C-alpha positions as CSV (number, residue, x, y, z in Angstrom):
1,M,19.9,30.0,137.5
2,M,23.7,30.2,138.6
3,A,24.7,31.8,135.2
4,I,21.3,34.8,135.4
5,R,23.2,35.3,139.2
6,V,26.4,35.2,137.8
7,L,25.2,38.4,135.0
8,L,23.2,40.2,137.6
9,A,26.5,40.1,139.9
10,A,28.7,41.5,137.3
11,C,26.1,43.5,135.8
12,S,26.4,45.4,139.3
13,I,30.2,45.1,139.2
14,L,30.5,47.3,136.2
15,I,27.4,49.9,137.2
16,C,29.5,50.4,140.4
17,N,32.7,50.5,138.6
18,V,30.8,53.8,136.3
19,L,29.2,55.0,139.3
20,C,32.2,55.6,141.5
21,H,34.2,57.1,138.4
22,T,32.0,59.4,136.7
23,G,29.0,60.1,139.7
24,D,26.0,60.8,137.8
25,A,25.9,63.0,134.6
26,I,25.6,66.6,136.2
27,E,28.3,65.7,138.5
28,P,31.4,63.3,137.2
29,K,33.2,62.3,139.7
30,V,37.5,60.9,138.8
31,K,39.3,59.7,141.8
32,I,43.0,60.7,141.3
33,L,45.9,60.8,143.9
34,Q,45.4,63.1,145.6
35,G,41.1,62.1,146.6
36,T,38.2,62.5,144.4
37,V,37.5,65.6,142.0
38,V,33.8,66.8,140.7
39,G,33.5,68.1,137.6
40,S,30.9,69.1,135.3
41,A,29.0,67.9,132.5
42,G,27.9,70.3,129.6
43,T,24.8,69.6,127.2
44,N,27.4,68.9,124.9
45,G,28.6,65.6,126.3
46,Y,31.8,67.0,127.4
47,Y,33.3,66.8,130.7
48,E,35.0,69.7,132.4
49,F,37.3,70.4,135.5
50,H,38.9,73.8,136.4
51,G,41.5,75.0,139.2
52,I,42.5,71.5,140.3
53,P,46.2,72.1,142.7
54,Y,49.0,70.5,140.9
55,A,51.0,72.3,143.7
56,D,50.7,73.8,147.0
57,S,50.3,77.4,147.4
58,T,53.7,79.3,146.8
59,S,53.1,82.5,149.0
60,G,54.8,84.0,151.4
61,I,58.5,83.0,151.9
62,N,57.8,80.5,149.0
63,R,57.0,83.7,146.5
64,F,59.9,82.8,144.3
65,K,60.7,79.2,145.2
66,A,59.8,76.1,143.1
67,P,56.5,75.0,143.6
68,S,56.0,72.4,146.4
69,P,53.5,69.1,145.9
70,P,50.2,69.6,145.8
71,P,47.8,68.9,148.7
72,T,45.8,66.2,149.5
73,F,41.9,66.3,149.6
74,R,39.8,65.3,152.6
75,N,37.1,65.6,151.1
76,E,35.7,65.8,147.5
77,F,37.4,68.3,145.7
78,I,34.9,70.6,143.2
79,S,36.6,71.5,140.7
80,N,34.5,74.6,139.5
81,R,37.1,77.8,139.7
82,K,37.1,79.0,136.1
83,N,38.5,82.3,136.5
84,V,41.9,81.4,138.2
85,K,44.2,83.8,137.2
86,C,48.6,84.1,138.1
87,I,49.2,87.8,139.4
88,K,49.9,90.3,136.8
89,A,50.4,94.4,136.4
90,V,47.1,95.3,134.8
91,G,47.0,99.4,134.8
92,K,48.0,101.0,137.9
93,G,46.8,97.3,140.2
94,Y,47.3,93.8,139.2
95,E,44.8,90.9,139.0
96,G,45.2,87.3,139.9
97,T,46.3,85.3,143.2
98,E,49.3,83.5,144.5
99,D,47.5,80.3,144.8
100,C,47.2,80.0,141.6
101,L,48.6,76.7,140.3
102,V,46.1,74.8,139.5
103,A,45.1,72.6,136.2
104,D,42.1,72.5,133.9
105,V,40.9,69.3,132.2
106,M,38.3,69.2,128.9
107,T,37.9,65.8,128.3
108,P,35.3,64.3,125.7
109,T,35.5,60.7,128.2
110,L,36.4,59.4,131.9
111,D,36.9,55.7,130.4
112,S,40.3,55.4,131.7
113,T,40.8,52.3,128.9
114,R,40.8,55.5,126.4
115,G,44.4,56.8,126.3
116,L,43.2,60.0,123.7
117,P,46.0,62.7,123.4
118,V,46.5,65.4,125.8
119,M,47.3,68.8,124.3
120,V,48.3,70.6,126.8
121,W,48.3,75.0,126.1
122,I,50.5,76.9,127.7
123,K,48.9,80.3,127.9
124,G,50.4,83.9,127.0
125,T,48.5,86.9,127.7
126,E,46.2,86.1,124.4
127,L,44.9,82.8,126.0
128,D,44.5,84.7,129.3
129,S,42.3,87.7,128.4
130,R,39.1,85.9,128.2
131,D,37.8,81.9,128.1
132,D,39.4,80.6,125.3
133,L,39.7,77.5,126.1
134,D,36.1,77.5,127.3
135,N,35.4,77.3,123.3
136,S,37.8,74.2,123.0
137,L,34.5,72.2,121.3
138,R,35.8,72.0,118.2
139,F,39.0,70.0,119.6
140,L,37.6,67.8,121.8
141,E,35.4,66.7,118.6
142,K,38.6,65.7,117.1
143,D,39.3,62.6,120.4
144,V,41.4,65.2,122.1
145,I,42.0,66.0,125.7
146,V,42.4,69.8,126.1
147,A,44.3,70.6,129.3
148,R,45.7,74.0,130.6
149,I,48.9,75.0,133.3
150,H,48.6,78.1,135.1
151,Y,52.0,79.2,136.5
152,R,53.5,82.4,137.8
153,E,54.5,85.4,135.8
154,S,56.6,88.2,135.5
155,I,58.4,88.9,139.1
156,L,56.8,86.1,141.0
157,G,57.7,83.5,138.0
158,F,61.0,84.8,136.9
159,L,63.1,86.7,139.4
160,C,66.2,85.6,139.1
161,L,68.9,85.9,142.0
162,G,70.9,82.8,142.0
163,T,69.8,82.2,145.8
164,E,67.6,79.5,147.8
165,S,64.9,82.2,148.1
166,A,64.7,83.0,144.4
167,P,66.9,80.9,142.3
168,G,65.3,81.4,138.7
169,N,62.6,80.0,136.6
170,A,59.8,79.2,139.0
171,G,57.3,79.7,136.0
172,L,59.1,77.3,134.2
173,K,59.3,74.7,137.1
174,D,55.5,75.5,137.7
175,I,54.9,73.8,134.1
176,I,57.2,71.1,135.0
177,A,55.1,70.0,138.0
178,G,52.0,70.4,136.1
179,L,53.3,68.2,133.3
180,R,54.1,65.7,136.3
181,W,50.4,65.9,137.8
182,I,49.1,65.2,134.3
183,K,51.6,61.8,133.6
184,D,50.6,60.6,137.7
185,N,46.7,61.5,136.8
186,I,45.4,62.2,133.2
187,S,44.6,58.4,132.4
188,K,41.7,58.4,135.2
189,F,40.4,61.5,132.5
190,G,40.6,59.7,129.6
191,G,44.1,60.5,128.8
192,D,47.5,59.3,127.7
193,P,50.4,60.2,129.7
194,N,52.7,58.6,127.3
195,N,51.3,61.5,124.6
196,V,51.3,64.7,126.1
197,I,51.7,68.0,122.9
198,L,52.6,70.7,124.7
199,V,51.3,73.8,123.0
200,G,51.6,77.6,123.6
201,H,50.9,81.0,121.5
202,G,53.2,83.9,122.1
203,S,55.0,84.3,125.6
204,G,53.1,80.6,126.7
205,A,55.0,79.0,122.9
206,A,58.5,80.3,123.9
207,A,58.0,78.9,127.4
208,V,57.2,75.7,125.9
209,D,59.9,75.7,123.7
210,L,62.3,76.1,127.2
211,I,61.1,73.7,128.5
212,T,61.4,71.1,125.6
213,L,65.4,72.1,126.1
214,S,65.6,71.1,129.8
215,P,66.3,67.3,131.2
216,L,63.4,67.9,133.6
217,A,60.9,67.4,130.6
218,E,62.0,64.2,129.7
219,G,59.4,61.3,129.2
220,L,56.8,64.3,130.1
221,V,56.5,66.0,126.6
222,H,55.8,64.0,123.1
223,K,55.3,66.4,120.7
224,V,55.1,70.4,121.1
225,I,53.5,73.4,118.6
226,T,54.8,76.6,119.2
227,Q,52.9,80.0,117.8
228,S,53.8,82.8,117.3
229,G,57.0,82.3,119.9
230,T,60.5,80.6,120.2
231,A,63.0,79.9,123.1
232,L,65.7,81.3,120.8
233,S,64.4,85.0,120.9
234,P,66.4,87.8,123.1
235,W,63.8,88.0,125.5
236,A,62.7,84.7,126.2
237,V,66.0,84.4,128.0
238,T,67.5,87.6,129.9
239,R,71.0,88.6,129.4
240,D,70.8,90.4,132.6
241,N,68.7,89.3,135.4
242,L,69.2,92.0,138.3
243,K,68.9,95.1,136.1
244,Y,65.2,95.0,136.6
245,A,65.2,93.7,140.1
246,I,67.5,96.2,140.8
247,K,65.3,99.4,139.1
248,V,62.1,98.0,141.1
249,V,63.8,97.9,144.6
250,E,65.5,101.4,144.2
251,A,62.0,102.6,142.9
252,L,60.4,101.1,146.5
253,G,63.1,103.5,148.1
254,H,65.4,100.6,149.2
255,T,69.3,100.9,148.8
256,V,70.6,97.4,148.3
257,T,74.6,96.3,148.4
258,T,73.7,92.6,148.3
259,V,71.5,90.1,146.3
260,D,70.6,88.7,150.0
261,R,68.9,91.9,151.1
262,L,67.7,92.5,147.5
263,S,65.7,88.8,147.8
264,E,64.6,89.9,151.4
265,V,63.1,93.1,150.1
266,L,61.2,91.7,147.6
267,T,60.1,88.5,149.7
268,Q,58.5,91.1,152.0
269,T,56.9,93.9,149.9
270,S,53.2,93.8,149.2
271,I,52.1,92.3,145.3
272,A,50.4,95.6,145.4
273,A,53.9,97.5,145.9
274,L,55.6,95.4,143.1
275,M,53.0,95.7,140.5
276,A,52.7,99.3,140.6
277,V,56.4,99.2,140.1
278,I,56.3,97.4,137.4
279,S,53.5,98.4,135.4
280,K,55.4,101.5,134.7
281,L,58.7,100.0,133.8
282,D,59.7,101.5,130.5
283,I,61.6,98.7,128.2
284,P,62.0,100.2,124.2
285,D,64.1,97.0,123.6
286,N,61.3,94.0,123.7
287,S,62.8,92.5,126.2
288,L,61.0,91.4,129.3
289,A,61.3,92.8,132.7
290,F,61.2,89.5,134.3
291,A,62.4,86.2,131.5
292,P,63.7,83.0,132.0
293,C,67.2,82.8,132.9
294,V,70.0,80.5,133.1
295,E,70.3,79.1,136.3
296,K,73.4,79.0,138.9
297,E,74.3,75.5,140.6
298,I,72.7,75.3,143.9
299,E,73.4,72.7,146.3
300,N,69.9,70.5,147.1
301,V,67.9,73.1,144.5
302,E,66.5,71.5,141.4
303,A,67.9,73.8,138.2
304,L,65.7,73.7,134.7
305,M,68.2,75.2,132.7
306,L,72.2,75.2,133.0
307,K,72.5,76.2,129.4
308,S,71.4,79.1,127.0
309,P,68.4,77.6,124.5
310,Y,71.5,78.2,122.0
311,Q,73.9,76.2,123.5
312,T,71.6,73.2,124.5
313,I,70.0,72.7,120.5
314,N,73.8,73.6,119.5
315,D,75.0,70.5,121.7
316,G,72.0,68.4,120.5
317,E,70.6,67.9,124.3
318,Q,67.1,69.3,123.0
319,L,64.0,66.7,123.4
320,E,63.9,64.5,120.6
321,I,60.6,65.1,120.0
322,P,58.2,66.4,116.7
323,F,58.3,69.7,116.6
324,M,55.5,72.1,115.1
325,T,56.5,75.9,115.0
326,G,55.4,79.0,112.9
327,F,54.2,83.3,112.6
328,V,51.5,85.1,110.7
329,D,52.1,88.0,108.4
330,Y,52.6,91.0,110.5
331,E,53.3,90.1,113.7
332,G,54.1,93.2,114.5
333,T,50.8,94.9,115.0
334,I,51.6,93.8,118.6
335,R,53.3,97.1,119.0
336,A,51.1,99.1,116.8
337,N,50.0,101.2,120.6
338,E,53.8,102.1,120.7
339,G,53.7,103.4,117.4
340,V,50.9,105.3,116.8
341,N,50.2,106.7,120.6
342,N,53.3,106.0,122.6
343,N,55.6,108.4,120.5
344,W,58.0,105.2,119.9
345,L,57.9,106.3,116.1
346,E,59.7,109.9,117.3
347,R,62.1,108.2,119.5
348,M,63.2,105.8,117.1
349,D,63.9,108.2,114.5
350,N,66.3,110.4,117.9
351,S,68.0,107.8,119.1
352,F,67.3,103.9,117.5
353,I,70.3,102.3,119.5
354,E,67.5,102.5,122.0
355,F,65.3,99.8,120.3
356,L,68.4,97.6,119.3
357,Q,67.5,94.0,120.4
358,S,69.2,92.7,124.1
359,D,71.2,90.1,122.1
360,L,73.2,92.0,120.3
361,E,76.8,93.1,121.6
362,F,79.6,95.7,120.2
363,V,83.0,96.0,121.2
364,S,82.8,100.4,121.1
365,D,80.1,102.9,121.2
366,Q,80.8,103.4,117.0
367,Q,80.4,99.7,116.4
368,E,76.6,100.2,117.7
369,L,76.0,103.4,116.3
370,Q,77.1,102.4,112.9
371,T,75.0,98.5,113.3
372,A,71.8,101.0,114.7
373,E,72.3,103.2,111.3
374,T,72.5,99.9,108.6
375,I,69.3,98.4,110.5
376,K,67.4,101.6,110.4
377,N,68.1,102.6,106.7
378,K,67.2,98.8,106.0
379,Y,63.8,99.3,107.2
380,F,63.1,102.9,107.3
381,G,65.4,103.9,104.5
382,N,67.5,107.5,105.4
383,G,64.7,110.1,105.7
384,P,63.0,110.8,109.6
385,I,60.9,108.1,111.1
386,N,57.1,109.5,111.4
387,E,53.6,108.1,111.8
388,T,53.8,107.5,107.7
389,L,55.9,104.8,108.0
390,I,53.9,102.7,110.5
391,R,53.6,100.0,108.4
392,N,57.8,100.0,108.2
393,F,57.5,100.7,111.9
394,L,55.1,97.1,112.2
395,K,57.9,95.4,109.7
396,Y,60.8,96.1,112.0
397,N,59.3,95.0,115.5
398,G,57.2,91.8,113.5
399,D,60.7,90.8,111.9
400,T,62.6,91.8,115.5
401,M,60.1,89.9,117.9
402,I,58.8,86.6,116.1
403,L,59.4,86.4,112.4
404,V,63.4,85.9,111.9
405,S,63.4,84.0,115.5
406,T,60.7,81.6,114.6
407,I,62.2,80.7,111.2
408,R,65.8,80.5,113.1
409,E,64.3,78.3,115.2
410,A,63.0,75.8,112.7
411,R,66.5,75.9,110.7
412,F,68.7,75.1,113.5
413,R,65.8,72.2,115.2
414,A,65.7,71.1,111.3
415,L,69.9,70.9,111.1
416,R,70.3,69.8,114.9
417,S,67.4,67.4,115.6
418,S,66.6,63.8,113.7
419,S,62.8,64.1,114.8
420,N,60.7,66.0,112.2
421,V,60.6,69.9,112.3
422,Y,57.4,71.1,110.6
423,L,56.9,75.2,109.6
424,Y,54.1,77.5,108.6
425,Q,53.1,81.2,107.8
426,F,49.2,82.4,108.2
427,S,48.4,84.8,106.1
428,Y,44.7,84.0,106.2
429,R,42.4,87.6,106.6
430,G,38.9,86.8,107.2
431,K,36.0,88.4,108.6
432,R,37.1,89.2,112.2
433,S,40.4,90.9,110.9
434,E,39.0,94.1,111.2
435,E,38.4,93.0,115.0
436,V,42.0,91.7,115.5
437,L,44.2,94.3,113.4
438,N,42.3,97.9,113.3
439,R,41.8,98.8,109.7
440,P,42.8,102.3,109.8
441,L,46.1,100.6,109.6
442,Q,45.6,99.1,106.5
443,I,47.0,96.0,107.0
444,E,46.5,93.1,103.8
445,R,47.4,90.0,105.9
446,A,47.1,88.5,109.2
447,G,48.1,90.0,112.3
448,H,49.4,88.6,115.9
449,T,47.3,85.8,117.3
450,E,44.6,86.0,113.9
451,E,45.0,82.2,114.1
452,L,43.4,81.7,117.4
453,V,40.4,83.5,116.4
454,Y,39.5,80.8,113.9
455,M,40.1,78.1,116.1
456,F,38.1,79.7,119.1
457,S,36.0,81.8,118.4
458,N,32.5,80.9,118.8
459,E,30.7,79.8,115.3
460,D,28.4,82.3,115.0
461,K,30.8,85.0,114.7
462,L,33.0,83.2,111.6
463,S,32.0,82.9,108.3
464,G,31.9,79.9,106.0
465,F,35.5,80.7,105.3
466,D,36.7,81.6,108.6
467,L,35.5,78.3,109.5
468,A,36.9,76.2,107.0
469,I,40.5,77.7,107.8
470,G,39.9,77.2,111.8
471,D,39.0,73.4,110.5
472,I,42.0,72.9,108.3
473,L,44.1,74.0,111.7
474,I,42.2,72.3,114.2
475,E,42.7,68.9,112.3
476,R,46.5,69.3,111.4
477,W,47.0,70.2,115.6
478,T,45.3,67.5,116.2
479,N,46.4,65.1,113.8
480,F,49.7,66.3,114.9
481,A,49.2,65.6,118.4
482,K,47.7,61.7,117.7
483,T,50.6,60.9,114.9
484,G,53.5,63.5,115.4
485,T,52.4,64.2,111.0
486,P,49.7,67.4,110.5
487,T,47.9,65.7,108.2
488,S,44.4,66.5,106.8
489,E,41.7,64.6,105.4
490,T,40.3,67.5,103.3
491,S,42.8,69.0,102.1
492,Q,45.0,67.6,99.3
493,T,48.1,69.4,100.1
494,V,50.8,67.3,101.5
495,W,52.9,69.2,104.5
496,Q,56.6,67.9,104.1
497,P,58.9,68.6,106.9
498,Y,60.6,71.6,106.6
499,Y,64.4,71.6,105.5
500,P,66.7,74.4,105.2
501,N,68.9,75.2,102.5
502,S,67.5,72.6,100.5
503,T,65.6,72.5,96.9
504,H,62.7,71.5,98.8
505,S,62.3,73.4,102.1
506,N,58.6,72.6,102.2
507,Y,56.7,75.3,104.4
508,L,52.9,75.5,104.9
509,R,51.2,78.6,104.2
510,I,47.4,79.2,104.8
511,T,46.2,82.0,102.7
512,D,43.6,83.3,100.7
513,D,45.6,84.3,97.7
514,Q,43.5,84.3,95.0
515,E,46.6,83.2,92.6
516,I,46.5,80.1,94.8
517,I,43.1,79.9,95.0
518,Q,43.1,79.8,90.9
519,R,45.3,76.9,91.1
520,G,43.3,74.8,92.9
521,N,44.5,74.7,96.4
522,A,42.2,77.1,98.0
523,Y,43.6,77.9,101.1
524,L,46.7,75.9,101.7
525,D,49.9,76.4,99.4
526,I,53.4,74.1,99.9
527,D,56.2,76.8,99.4
528,S,59.7,75.1,98.5
529,T,61.7,77.7,98.9
530,D,62.9,79.5,101.8
531,P,61.0,81.8,104.1
532,H,61.3,85.7,103.8
533,P,65.3,85.1,102.1
534,S,65.6,88.9,102.2
535,S,64.9,89.5,105.9
536,M,67.1,86.5,106.7
537,A,69.9,87.1,104.9
538,F,70.2,90.3,106.9
539,W,69.8,89.4,109.8
540,D,71.9,86.2,109.6
541,E,75.0,89.1,108.4
542,I,73.9,90.4,111.4
543,Y,74.3,88.0,114.3
544,S,77.2,86.3,112.6
545,Q,78.9,89.5,113.9
546,F,77.0,90.8,116.6
547,F,75.2,88.0,118.3
548,A,75.0,87.9,122.5
549,D,74.4,84.8,124.3
550,A,72.2,84.7,126.9
551,K,74.0,84.5,130.3
552,S,73.1,85.6,133.6
553,R,75.0,87.7,136.8
554,W,74.9,87.5,140.4
555,S,76.7,90.1,141.4
556,L,75.3,93.9,142.1
557,R,78.1,95.4,140.4
558,N,77.7,97.0,136.7
559,G,78.1,94.8,134.2
560,N,77.5,91.5,133.6
561,E,79.4,89.6,135.5
562,T,79.1,85.6,136.4
563,D,80.1,83.6,139.2
564,E,83.5,82.3,139.9
565,E,82.5,78.9,138.8
566,G,81.3,80.4,135.2
567,N,77.9,79.0,135.7
568,G,75.1,80.8,133.4
569,D,78.0,81.9,130.9
570,G,77.8,82.4,127.7
571,D,79.9,82.4,124.7
572,D,81.3,85.8,123.7
573,G,82.5,87.0,120.3
574,E,81.4,86.4,117.1
575,E,80.5,83.0,115.6
576,E,81.5,80.3,113.7
577,G,78.9,80.4,111.1
578,E,76.3,77.4,109.5
579,P,75.2,75.2,111.2
580,G,76.5,75.9,114.8
581,S,76.4,79.4,114.6
582,A,73.8,82.1,116.2
583,S,72.5,82.8,112.4
584,T,71.1,79.4,112.5
585,A,70.1,79.8,116.3
586,V,69.1,83.1,117.5
587,G,65.3,84.8,117.6
588,Y,64.1,87.8,118.4
589,T,61.7,89.1,120.9
590,F,57.9,89.9,121.3
591,V,54.9,90.2,123.8
592,I,51.2,89.7,123.7
593,F,48.4,91.9,123.3
594,S,44.5,90.6,124.8
595,F,42.6,88.6,122.1
596,F,40.0,90.8,121.4
597,A,41.5,94.3,122.3
598,I,41.5,96.6,119.6
599,L,45.2,97.7,118.6
600,N,44.9,101.5,120.6
601,Q,44.2,99.9,123.7
602,F,47.2,98.3,124.2
603,H,48.7,98.1,127.4
604,I,51.7,96.7,126.4
605,T,53.9,97.4,129.8
606,Q,51.4,95.6,132.0
607,I,52.1,92.4,129.5
608,L,56.0,92.9,129.6
609,S,56.7,93.0,133.1
């Protein structure tokens, strides 16, 4: 009888623990440091929690500051806010809210002893335009947790004035706050706080990369995947942190003479007025109006970035963690609208200098003109630039915005890091290509964001081959999350770490090339040579002569004056060559377009701002 009582008591305790932790099947409950959150259970058996605050609101005078600790819950928090978006310009208006610092968690279990890998997606615009991560079932089936951190963008996330009210990099500091929240709470959702994998696409990839270069991320990130974006692109970190802040204030009708007054005006101006001005900015050099910056040291203000990404990696100060990065064939489709509808081809023909990226600098106007002519001839030849050269236009933008910088990032990390680096090229053209690429452009291969189609689309919209490609990607991505090695149980192709300038560089091509299929490696191939050698040799030479490192200025005077102590000051002048040269480190710019938008419907100015 005593044994029965003991058994019943043990069962009661077990049942209580389960019920107290998960609630019923419809409303699972999890107790975290802030209190109890109530989620939902889908018919697929997985659990979802949306809109959990990881930091307090940043509205009002805190608009441009780093985030504050999250609020505690008096009552149970119903985590059902699926459509939270941070503010960004859209058309002539804007969407989103300043109260946006929330996290989403999708998990296959609520068993706190499971310790599953946690894949944290940092969005670019293509993961913001629809509920892509709500189509994460195929990831969850691989026994990983999928999480998302919402962070401030545009001027709210990246106004950088070097003052207490706007020190810079608020958006990246949001991500750090979100990662700290995950470390403190993810075990309650079945996750392992010591196996957090940051994943980003486009602008999200650049943010992910920048996070891994900050000492604030130590112990918070353990692996990283960057898709079509890098920290070494010229747009990823600003070369002039005040330029567009001044333009916005002037467009609002103000004349300012000090940085403090600039900060005051931007803090007091309504969101609607700010976004209306930002949406009209014209930025042909593919930089961002408001981007991460090299910060100024300010007493009692936690800095995220005091060196440029180039300097950080060159000094070996990046997180030593496994790193995966890659690109698609035609990244330049991101600028197709400008080429077709916004007269950029005509503008390039008249003044190619306008389109030179911001990480080039010259000692004279003549040198700049000659270099612009060299680059123009490389991509467009000696004739006029017009609509017949749209593919050349896409090639130029693809190289300068994403492809070159991605290869340089892989090269530089492989030479400087003791951790493995994996490089891929996505070349597959499937059933959904027309929707992504817009057939009139006659693009034969994958365009920007196309790999996301096969990772996140509903299965009923994909062909059998499309699903197979998606399965390959998801399998390798989740195995990388689990072990740090992107293995595959369904493919015989062994993806080795990338190492440049060797007899076996080893980067993975994901393709439907018939020659590869006939060799028996359907859809996958390992290329043992460095990718795109002609383009890389050309840009290595350009950068060896004209590279301008990222830096900030703290004066409203024209030029790039830095503060008296030299904080944020990059090295000027020429580089010294491999492996520490800019030709191993620097990349290009890129922007993002909405996931399902056809190219002739882009509004890139909204994304840049």
